[in-house]
C-alpha positions as CSV (number, residue, x, y, z in Angstrom):
1,M,28.9,17.9,30.4
2,K,29.4,14.4,31.9
3,V,27.2,11.7,30.3
4,D,26.9,8.0,30.6
5,L,27.0,7.1,26.9
6,L,28.1,8.7,23.7
7,I,27.4,7.1,20.3
8,H,29.3,8.9,17.6
9,S,30.4,8.9,14.0
10,A,27.2,7.1,12.8
11,S,27.1,6.9,9.0
12,Q,23.5,7.8,9.3
13,L,21.5,9.0,12.3
14,L,17.7,9.0,11.9
15,T,15.9,11.1,14.5
16,C,12.3,10.7,13.3
17,A,11.6,13.8,15.4
18,A,8.0,14.8,15.8
19,P,7.4,17.0,18.9
20,E,3.9,18.0,18.0
21,G,2.3,14.6,17.3
22,P,2.4,11.8,14.7
23,L,3.8,12.5,11.3
24,S,1.3,12.4,8.4
25,G,0.8,13.3,4.7
26,A,4.0,14.8,3.2
27,N,5.7,14.4,6.6
28,Q,5.0,10.7,6.9
29,G,8.6,10.1,5.6
30,A,10.3,12.8,7.6
31,I,13.1,10.6,9.1
32,G,15.4,13.5,10.0
33,L,18.6,12.0,8.6
34,I,21.9,13.3,10.0
35,E,25.1,12.1,8.4
36,D,28.1,11.4,10.7
37,G,25.7,11.7,13.6
38,A,26.0,11.5,17.4
39,I,23.8,11.0,20.4
40,A,24.5,11.4,24.1
41,I,22.6,9.7,26.9
42,D,22.7,10.3,30.6
43,A,20.6,8.6,33.3
44,G,18.6,6.9,30.5
45,R,17.6,10.2,28.8
46,I,18.9,11.8,25.6
47,T,20.9,14.9,26.2
48,H,22.4,15.7,22.8
49,V,21.6,14.8,19.2
50,G,23.3,16.1,16.1
51,P,26.4,15.9,13.9
52,T,29.4,14.3,15.6
53,T,31.4,17.5,15.2
54,D,28.8,19.4,17.3
55,V,28.1,16.8,20.0
56,R,31.4,15.1,20.7
57,P,33.3,18.2,21.9
58,T,30.5,19.1,24.3
59,V,30.3,15.9,26.4
60,D,32.6,13.8,28.5
61,A,31.3,10.3,28.2
62,R,31.9,7.4,30.6
63,V,31.4,5.0,27.7
64,E,31.9,5.8,24.0
65,M,30.5,3.8,21.1
66,D,32.1,4.3,17.7
67,A,29.3,3.7,15.2
68,S,31.4,4.3,12.1
69,G,29.9,2.3,9.3
70,Y,26.6,1.8,11.0
71,A,23.2,3.4,10.8
72,V,21.4,4.4,14.0
73,L,17.7,5.0,14.5
74,P,15.1,5.0,17.3
75,G,14.2,1.7,18.9
76,F,11.2,0.2,17.1
77,V,7.8,0.6,18.7
78,D,5.5,-2.3,18.0
79,A,2.0,-0.7,18.0
80,H,-0.1,-3.9,18.1
81,T,0.8,-7.3,19.6
82,H,-0.8,-10.2,21.4
83,A,2.6,-11.3,22.8
84,V,1.2,-12.8,26.0
85,F,-0.4,-16.2,25.5
86,A,0.1,-19.9,26.1
87,G,0.5,-22.7,23.7
88,H,0.6,-22.7,19.9
89,R,-1.5,-23.4,16.8
90,A,0.8,-25.2,14.4
91,D,-2.0,-27.6,13.5
92,E,-4.1,-24.7,12.3
93,F,-1.2,-23.4,10.2
94,E,-1.2,-26.8,8.5
95,Q,-4.9,-26.5,7.9
96,R,-4.5,-23.0,6.3
97,V,-1.8,-24.3,4.0
98,A,-4.2,-27.0,2.9
99,G,-6.8,-24.4,2.1
100,A,-8.9,-23.8,5.2
101,T,-9.8,-20.1,5.8
102,Y,-9.5,-18.2,9.1
103,Q,-13.3,-18.3,9.4
104,D,-13.4,-22.0,8.7
105,I,-11.0,-22.7,11.6
106,M,-12.9,-20.4,13.9
107,A,-16.2,-22.0,13.1
108,A,-14.7,-25.4,14.0
109,G,-13.8,-24.2,17.4
110,G,-10.2,-23.3,16.6
111,G,-8.5,-19.9,16.1
112,I,-8.6,-17.5,19.0
113,M,-10.7,-20.0,21.1
114,S,-7.9,-22.6,20.8
115,T,-5.5,-20.1,22.4
116,V,-8.1,-19.1,25.0
117,R,-8.4,-22.7,26.2
118,A,-4.6,-22.9,26.6
119,T,-4.3,-19.6,28.3
120,R,-7.1,-20.3,30.7
121,Q,-5.3,-23.5,31.8
122,A,-1.8,-21.8,32.2
123,K,-0.7,-20.6,35.6
124,L,0.4,-17.0,35.8
125,R,4.1,-18.0,36.2
126,E,3.9,-20.3,33.1
127,L,2.3,-17.5,31.1
128,V,5.0,-15.1,32.1
129,M,7.8,-17.5,31.3
130,Q,6.5,-18.4,27.8
131,S,6.0,-14.7,27.0
132,H,9.4,-13.7,28.3
133,K,11.0,-15.7,25.6
134,R,9.0,-13.9,22.9
135,L,10.1,-10.5,24.4
136,N,13.7,-11.6,24.2
137,A,13.3,-12.3,20.5
138,M,11.5,-8.9,20.0
139,L,14.3,-7.1,21.7
140,T,16.9,-8.9,19.5
141,H,15.1,-7.5,16.5
142,G,15.2,-4.0,17.7
143,T,11.8,-3.5,19.5
144,T,12.2,-1.5,22.7
145,T,8.5,-0.7,23.3
146,A,5.4,-2.7,22.5
147,E,1.7,-2.5,23.0
148,V,0.4,-5.8,24.4
149,K,-3.2,-6.9,24.6
150,S,-5.1,-9.3,26.8
151,G,-8.0,-11.1,25.0
152,Y,-7.1,-14.8,25.3
153,G,-9.0,-15.2,28.6
154,L,-12.6,-14.0,27.9
155,T,-13.4,-14.4,31.6
156,L,-12.7,-11.9,34.3
157,E,-10.2,-14.1,36.0
158,T,-8.1,-15.0,33.0
159,E,-8.2,-11.5,31.5
160,L,-6.9,-10.1,34.8
161,K,-4.3,-12.9,34.8
162,M,-3.1,-11.8,31.4
163,L,-2.9,-8.2,32.5
164,A,-1.0,-9.3,35.7
165,A,1.4,-11.2,33.4
166,I,2.0,-8.0,31.4
167,S,2.7,-6.2,34.6
168,A,5.1,-8.8,35.7
169,L,7.0,-8.7,32.4
170,N,7.2,-5.0,32.7
171,T,9.1,-5.3,35.9
172,D,11.9,-7.6,34.7
173,H,12.2,-7.2,31.0
174,P,13.8,-4.3,29.1
175,V,11.1,-4.1,26.5
176,E,8.5,-1.5,27.8
177,L,5.0,-2.9,27.5
178,I,1.8,-0.8,27.1
179,P,-1.1,-2.9,28.4
180,T,-4.5,-3.0,26.5
181,F,-7.6,-4.8,27.8
182,L,-9.2,-6.8,24.9
183,G,-11.8,-8.7,26.8
184,A,-14.1,-8.4,23.7
185,H,-11.7,-10.3,21.4
186,A,-14.0,-13.2,20.4
187,I,-17.2,-14.8,21.5
188,P,-16.3,-17.5,24.0
189,D,-17.7,-21.0,23.6
190,E,-19.9,-20.7,26.6
191,Y,-21.6,-17.7,25.0
192,R,-22.0,-19.1,21.5
193,D,-25.0,-17.5,19.8
194,R,-25.3,-15.1,22.8
195,A,-22.8,-12.4,21.9
196,D,-25.0,-9.7,23.5
197,D,-24.9,-11.5,26.8
198,F,-21.1,-11.7,26.7
199,I,-20.9,-8.0,25.9
200,D,-23.1,-7.4,29.0
201,E,-20.4,-9.2,31.0
202,V,-17.6,-7.2,29.5
203,V,-19.4,-3.9,30.0
204,D,-20.9,-4.5,33.4
205,E,-18.3,-6.8,35.1
206,M,-14.9,-6.7,33.4
207,L,-14.5,-3.1,32.5
208,P,-15.2,-1.7,35.9
209,R,-12.7,-4.1,37.5
210,V,-10.0,-3.2,34.9
211,A,-10.6,0.5,35.5
212,V,-10.0,0.2,39.2
213,A,-7.5,-2.6,39.2
214,D,-4.8,-0.4,40.9
215,A,-6.9,0.0,44.0
216,L,-8.7,-3.3,44.1
217,L,-6.9,-6.6,44.5
218,P,-8.7,-9.3,42.5
219,P,-10.0,-12.2,44.6
220,F,-8.1,-14.8,42.5
221,A,-5.3,-16.5,44.5
222,D,-2.9,-17.0,41.5
223,I,-2.9,-13.3,40.7
224,E,-3.2,-11.9,44.3
225,A,-0.2,-14.0,45.4
226,S,1.9,-12.7,42.6
227,G,1.7,-9.1,43.8
228,Y,1.4,-7.8,40.2
229,Q,-1.6,-5.5,39.5
230,P,-3.7,-6.2,36.4
231,V,-3.8,-2.7,35.0
232,A,-4.7,-1.4,31.5
233,V,-4.0,1.8,29.6
234,F,-6.2,1.1,26.6
235,V,-9.4,-0.8,25.9
236,D,-9.8,-2.5,22.5
237,V,-12.6,-4.5,20.8
238,F,-12.7,-6.7,17.7
239,C,-15.3,-5.2,15.3
240,D,-15.5,-7.5,12.3
241,V,-17.4,-10.4,10.8
242,G,-17.2,-13.4,13.2
243,A,-16.5,-11.2,16.2
244,F,-18.6,-8.2,17.3
245,N,-20.9,-6.0,15.4
246,L,-20.9,-2.2,15.4
247,E,-23.4,-1.7,18.2
248,Q,-21.7,-4.2,20.5
249,S,-18.4,-2.5,19.8
250,R,-19.8,0.9,20.5
251,R,-21.1,-0.3,23.9
252,V,-17.6,-1.5,24.9
253,L,-15.8,1.6,23.8
254,E,-18.3,4.1,25.2
255,R,-18.3,2.3,28.6
256,A,-14.4,2.4,28.6
257,Q,-14.5,6.1,28.0
258,E,-17.0,6.6,30.8
259,L,-14.5,4.8,33.1
260,G,-11.7,7.1,31.9
261,L,-9.8,4.7,29.7
262,E,-8.4,5.4,26.3
263,I,-9.7,3.4,23.4
264,K,-8.6,1.4,20.3
265,I,-10.4,-0.8,17.8
266,H,-9.6,-3.9,15.8
267,T,-11.6,-3.4,12.6
268,D,-11.9,-3.9,8.9
269,E,-9.6,-7.0,8.8
270,F,-12.1,-9.0,6.8
271,E,-15.2,-6.8,6.2
272,S,-16.1,-3.2,6.8
273,L,-18.8,-2.9,9.5
274,G,-18.3,0.9,10.1
275,G,-15.6,0.4,12.8
276,A,-13.3,3.0,11.4
277,A,-16.0,5.6,11.3
278,L,-16.8,4.6,14.9
279,A,-13.1,5.2,15.8
280,A,-13.3,8.7,14.3
281,E,-16.6,9.5,16.0
282,L,-15.4,8.4,19.5
283,G,-11.8,9.8,19.1
284,A,-10.0,6.5,19.4
285,V,-6.2,6.7,19.7
286,S,-5.9,4.2,16.9
287,A,-7.8,1.9,14.6
288,D,-6.0,-1.3,13.7
289,H,-5.9,-3.7,10.7
290,L,-7.9,-1.5,8.2
291,A,-7.3,-3.9,5.4
292,V,-10.7,-3.1,3.8
293,T,-11.5,0.4,5.1
294,P,-13.4,2.6,2.6
295,R,-11.8,5.9,1.6
296,E,-14.5,8.0,3.2
297,E,-13.8,6.4,6.6
298,I,-10.1,6.9,6.2
299,E,-10.7,10.6,5.6
300,R,-12.9,10.7,8.7
301,M,-10.2,9.2,10.8
302,A,-7.6,11.6,9.5
303,E,-9.9,14.5,10.4
304,A,-10.4,13.1,13.9
305,G,-6.7,12.6,14.6
306,V,-6.9,8.8,14.8
307,V,-3.7,6.8,14.0
308,G,-4.0,4.0,11.5
309,V,-2.1,0.9,12.7
310,L,-1.4,-1.4,9.8
311,L,-0.5,-5.1,10.2
312,P,0.9,-6.5,7.0
313,G,2.3,-9.5,8.7
314,T,-1.2,-10.8,9.3
315,T,-2.2,-10.5,5.7
316,F,1.1,-12.2,4.7
317,G,0.5,-14.9,7.3
318,L,-3.0,-15.6,6.0
319,G,-1.7,-16.0,2.5
320,S,-3.9,-13.1,1.4
321,D,-3.1,-10.4,-1.1
322,H,-5.5,-7.8,0.4
323,Y,-3.2,-5.4,2.2
324,A,-4.2,-2.2,3.7
325,D,-4.3,0.8,1.4
326,A,-1.5,2.7,2.9
327,R,-1.0,5.0,-0.1
328,T,-4.5,6.4,0.2
329,M,-4.0,6.8,4.0
330,V,-0.8,8.8,3.5
331,E,-2.4,10.9,0.7
332,V,-5.4,12.0,2.8
333,G,-3.2,12.7,5.9
334,L,-3.9,9.7,8.1
335,P,-0.9,9.0,10.3
336,V,0.2,5.5,9.6
337,A,1.9,3.2,12.2
338,L,3.0,-0.4,12.0
339,G,2.7,-3.4,14.3
340,T,3.6,-7.0,14.1
341,D,0.3,-8.4,15.4
342,L,2.5,-11.0,17.0
343,N,0.0,-13.8,17.9
344,P,-0.1,-17.6,18.0
345,G,-2.3,-17.8,15.0
346,P,-1.6,-16.4,11.5
347,C,1.2,-14.1,12.6
348,W,3.8,-15.5,15.0
349,C,6.4,-12.9,14.0
350,V,8.5,-10.8,16.4
351,S,10.3,-8.7,13.7
352,M,9.4,-5.1,13.1
353,P,12.1,-5.0,10.3
354,F,10.1,-7.6,8.5
355,M,7.0,-5.5,8.8
356,I,8.9,-2.6,7.2
357,T,9.9,-4.9,4.4
358,L,6.2,-6.0,3.8
359,A,5.0,-2.4,4.0
360,T,7.4,-1.3,1.2
361,R,6.7,-4.4,-0.9
362,Y,2.9,-4.8,-0.6
363,M,1.5,-1.5,0.8
364,K,3.6,0.7,-1.4
365,M,5.0,2.8,1.4
366,T,8.4,4.4,0.9
367,L,11.1,3.1,3.2
368,A,11.2,6.4,5.0
369,E,7.4,6.3,5.5
370,A,7.7,2.8,6.9
371,V,10.5,3.7,9.3
372,V,8.4,6.6,10.7
373,A,5.4,4.1,11.0
374,A,7.6,1.7,13.0
375,T,9.0,4.3,15.4
376,I,7.4,7.7,16.2
377,N,4.0,7.1,14.8
378,A,3.8,3.7,16.5
379,A,4.7,5.4,19.7
380,Y,1.9,7.9,19.4
381,A,-0.5,5.0,18.5
382,S,0.6,3.4,21.8
383,G,0.2,6.6,23.8
384,V,3.9,7.1,24.5
385,G,4.9,9.5,21.7
386,D,6.2,12.0,24.2
387,E,8.6,9.5,25.7
388,V,9.9,7.2,22.9
389,G,9.9,6.7,19.2
390,S,12.3,9.4,18.2
391,L,15.8,10.6,19.0
392,E,15.1,14.0,20.7
393,T,16.6,15.6,23.8
394,G,14.7,14.6,26.9
395,K,13.3,11.4,25.5
396,A,14.3,7.9,26.6
397,G,17.6,6.7,25.2
398,D,16.1,3.9,23.1
399,L,17.8,3.1,19.8
400,V,19.0,0.5,17.5
401,V,22.3,0.3,15.6
402,L,21.9,-1.5,12.3
403,E,24.5,-3.9,10.9
404,W,24.8,-1.6,7.8
405,S,25.8,2.0,7.1
406,D,22.7,2.7,5.0
407,Y,19.2,2.4,6.6
408,R,17.7,1.5,3.2
409,H,19.1,-2.0,3.7
410,L,16.2,-2.5,6.2
411,A,13.9,-3.3,3.3
412,Y,16.4,-4.1,0.6
413,R,17.6,-7.1,2.5
414,F,15.3,-9.5,4.3
415,G,15.2,-12.8,6.0
416,E,18.0,-11.8,8.3
417,N,18.2,-9.7,11.5
418,P,19.5,-6.3,10.6
419,V,20.2,-5.2,14.2
420,A,23.7,-5.1,15.6
421,T,23.0,-3.4,18.9
422,V,19.9,-2.6,20.9
423,I,20.0,0.2,23.6
424,K,17.1,0.7,26.0
425,E,17.2,3.8,28.2
426,G,21.0,4.1,27.7
427,T,21.8,0.5,28.5
428,I,23.2,-1.9,25.9
429,H,21.1,-5.1,26.0
430,E,22.1,-6.8,22.8
431,V,25.3,-6.8,20.7
432,L,25.3,-9.0,17.7
433,D,28.4,-7.8,15.9
434,G,30.7,-6.3,18.5
435,V,29.8,-2.7,18.0
436,A,31.7,-0.8,20.7
C-alpha cells in the first residue's frame, strides 16, 4: 500500500488506544506500549499501527522516518486553556510572591478583570497575533490539539471577538483548537454586586448569539470585516467563590443545553459549591479544576460519565499544596484528563509534559496514567476522542517523537523540552534534533 509517511523502529510506541470512550479505573494507565513499533500515515490519517516487522513490509512510503532510539506517542491534547488573550499580569505575579492571594488581587480589581480590560482594548488582529505565538510554543512542546476558552471579554462584542480569533487561528495554525464560550468567567466591573443581572445578559443575550453564530454575522465591524465566524462547541461557567454560585451556574448550563450546546464547568478550585454534582446531574462532558471536590461528588461524576480535567499547573502557579485528589478519582473510576490551564495569571505555561511531571509528583498519578490523561482522555474531555488522542487506524496522524528511547523520561526529567519532532495530520511541523 502506498502511504505518505512511515515512522518505524521506534524503541517504544504508545498507542493509548481507547475506541469505546475515555480510559478509567484500572485502565487509566493503559498506554498500549509496542516495542520496535511503527505507524503509517496517508492523507493525514493513520493506516497502520503495530510492530515494525508487521507494518514495514506492507507499505510503500514516500517518506520514511527512522525512530530508532526514540519513543513515539500520540500528540498531546490540552483539555483546558485560556490561550487567547491580550497583555500580561507580571505585576500580579510579583504581588503573589510577596504574599497576596488570588482573591486579594481580584478584590483589588486585578486578576481576570485585568486581562478583560486588555482584551477589550485589543483589535482582533492584535489578539490573533499575540495568541499565535503561544500556539507556536504549545506545538513545540508536543500539543497538537487544544480546547480554548473565551471569557476575557464579558461583553457580547468582546466574547464574539475572542471566538472569532479562535476561528482565525484554526485556519492558519497547525494546532487544532476546540472553542468554548466562557462568557460567565467573572463578574465584570460594570456589574459589581449585580451578578444576577450579568447572568441575565449571558443567558438572554450572549448564549443565543453564540448558538447561532454560524448563521448570523455579528454587527461589529472588527469581527465582520475579518470573515471569521465566532462559533463555540462548548459552554463553560466558573462556579466557585468569587465567581458564580450554584444557581447562577445552573442557569447558564441549562440554557446552553436548551440551545443544543455541550457543557463544561470550572468548579471546586477554591471551595466546593456543589458544581461537580451539578456537572453529574446535567451530564457535562467535563468538570475542570476539582482541587477540593468531595469524594461523593467524584463518585457521582464517575457514574454520570463526566471526565475530570485536572490542572496541576494552576495549583503550582499559585504556590499552593492543595492538588486535586487524582488517586481517589482513579480508584472510583472517574476518567482523569490533564490540561495546562494556560492563562495570563497564575499559570502562563504551554507545556503538557510539565503537567505530566506535576501529576506524578503531586497528584500521585503513575506516569502511564498521566500520559493517558494528557492524550486520549483529554481528547474525550474536548469532544474529539473519536478523531485524536490515540494512535489507531483511521484517526488523525498526530504524534510526538520524544528525544529519548524510554517514555518514562517524560516525568523523570523536567525543566527541558522532551519533544524531538511533532507531526500533525501526517505533516512534520517541528524537528528539534534532526530525527529523519
